[in-house]
C-alpha positions, -999 to 999 in steps of 0.1 A, spaced: -294 -92 321 -325 -91 340 -358 -75 330 -371 -46 345 -403 -65 359 -377 -88 376 -361 -60 396 -375 -45 428 -362 -10 423 -344 -8 460 -307 -18 466 -294 -50 484 -293 -35 518 -326 -24 516 -342 -59 504 -323 -77 536 -345 -53 557 -374 -53 535 -407 -73 546 -416 -78 508 -384 -94 498 -379 -115 526 -389 -151 533 -423 -153 510 -409 -130 483 -442 -109 480 -445 -82 455 -436 -47 461 -468 -28 468 -477 4 445 -475 25 477 -436 17 483 -416 47 474 -388 26 461 -411 4 439 -420 33 414 -404 26 379 -385 55 364 -375 38 331 -384 53 299 -407 22 288 -428 25 318 -464 31 307 -491 30 331 -525 18 310 -563 13 317 -567 -8 288 -591 -38 296 -577 -58 270 -541 -56 283 -550 -58 319 -572 -86 318 -549 -107 292 -553 -141 305 -519 -153 287 -498 -128 307 -477 -146 337 -482 -117 364 -462 -138 389 -432 -128 373 -432 -94 381 -418 -83 415 -438 -52 415 -474 -45 419 -470 -15 394 -459 -38 368 -492 -55 363 -507 -22 352 -474 -15 327 -484 -16 292 -449 -26 284 -450 -56 310 -484 -66 298 -470 -65 260 -436 -78 264 -437 -99 296 -436 -136 297 -467 -154 284 -484 -189 295 -478 -214 268 -514 -223 257 -519 -257 240 -540 -257 208 
């Protein structure tokens, strides 16, 4: 099962025409009406500790909105650090 940050929010037909999901697989911009997250776990944050956490792998998010979501920033994939 896909994680919420791996989903775009639009259906397959729309993705076929969308310039963001095409050749280069850009993230869906926050201004896109179909990129809005309606999941109960979605929580926008302004907490600098979460937003600037260097261990979060932000490349896993398909939507720019996820990079400011507390749920993603707490539960999303991490970079493996060597200690």
